[in-house]
C-alpha positions as CSV (number, residue, x, y, z in Angstrom):
1,M,0.0,0.0,0.0
2,N,2.9,2.3,0.6
3,H,4.0,1.9,-3.0
4,T,0.5,2.9,-4.2
5,L,0.5,6.0,-2.1
6,L,4.0,7.0,-3.3
7,I,3.1,6.4,-6.9
8,S,-0.1,8.4,-6.7
9,A,1.7,11.4,-5.1
10,L,4.4,11.3,-7.7
11,L,1.8,11.0,-10.5
12,A,-0.2,13.9,-9.0
13,T,2.9,16.1,-8.8
14,L,3.9,15.4,-12.4
15,S,0.4,16.1,-13.7
16,L,0.2,19.4,-11.9
17,A,3.6,20.4,-13.0
18,A,2.7,19.6,-16.6
19,C,-0.3,22.0,-16.5
20,D,1.8,25.0,-15.3
21,N,3.6,25.7,-18.6
22,P,3.7,29.5,-19.2
23,T,2.3,30.6,-22.5
24,V,4.7,32.6,-24.7
25,V,3.0,35.5,-26.5
26,N,4.8,37.1,-29.4
27,V,3.8,40.7,-29.8
28,P,4.3,41.9,-33.3
29,A,6.4,45.1,-33.7
30,T,4.4,48.2,-34.4
31,P,5.0,49.4,-38.0
32,V,6.5,52.9,-38.1
33,A,5.4,55.2,-41.0
34,V,8.3,56.9,-42.7
35,P,7.4,60.1,-44.6
36,G,8.4,60.3,-48.2
37,P,9.9,63.3,-50.0
38,A,7.8,66.5,-50.1
39,G,5.7,67.1,-53.2
40,P,5.5,70.3,-55.2
41,Q,4.1,73.5,-53.7
42,G,0.4,74.1,-54.5
43,E,-1.1,77.3,-56.0
44,T,-1.7,80.4,-53.9
45,G,-5.1,80.6,-52.4
46,S,-7.7,83.4,-53.2
47,Q,-8.0,86.6,-51.2
48,G,-10.3,86.4,-48.1
49,A,-13.4,88.5,-47.7
50,T,-13.1,91.9,-46.1
51,G,-14.2,92.0,-42.4
52,Y,-17.1,93.9,-41.0
53,Q,-16.7,97.4,-39.5
54,G,-16.6,97.3,-35.7
55,E,-19.1,99.1,-33.5
56,T,-18.4,102.5,-32.1
57,G,-17.4,102.4,-28.4
58,S,-19.5,104.0,-25.7
59,Q,-18.7,107.4,-24.2
60,G,-16.3,107.5,-21.4
61,A,-17.2,108.7,-17.9
62,T,-16.9,112.4,-16.9
63,G,-13.7,113.3,-15.2
64,Y,-13.3,114.6,-11.6
65,Q,-13.3,118.3,-10.7
66,G,-9.7,119.6,-10.5
67,N,-8.2,121.0,-7.3
68,E,-8.4,124.7,-6.7
69,G,-5.2,126.6,-7.6
70,V,-2.9,128.5,-5.3
71,Q,-3.9,132.1,-4.5
72,G,-1.6,134.6,-6.3
73,E,0.2,137.5,-4.7
74,T,-1.2,141.0,-4.6
75,G,-0.2,143.0,-7.6
76,A,2.0,146.2,-7.6
77,T,0.3,149.6,-7.2
78,G,-0.5,151.3,-10.6
79,D,0.2,154.8,-11.8
80,Q,-3.2,156.2,-11.0
81,T,-4.7,155.4,-14.5
82,T,-8.4,154.6,-14.4
83,V,-9.8,151.9,-16.7
84,I,-13.6,151.9,-17.4
85,V,-15.1,148.6,-18.6
86,V,-18.4,148.9,-20.4
87,P,-20.7,145.9,-20.0
88,A,-21.9,144.1,-23.1
89,E,-25.4,145.0,-24.4
90,T,-28.1,142.5,-23.7
91,N,-31.1,142.1,-26.0
């Protein structure tokens, strides 16, 4: 009976080892496209259409009031000449 047990264990080991063969997969090389020489130049294309006129922009905001200027110095005394300013006529 010992021989039968030994032979069965040996046969089981060999049959399991025979099933464990790895499968070799050969991946084909990817073909690389090699460009050929350039062909002759094509004809010049036609002129494009003229673009549309853009819209006029909106008016800008009113600016701020400027600062008041510095007060000037008093002028020199005149030579006693009187100047008369006549107001403009109103209708």
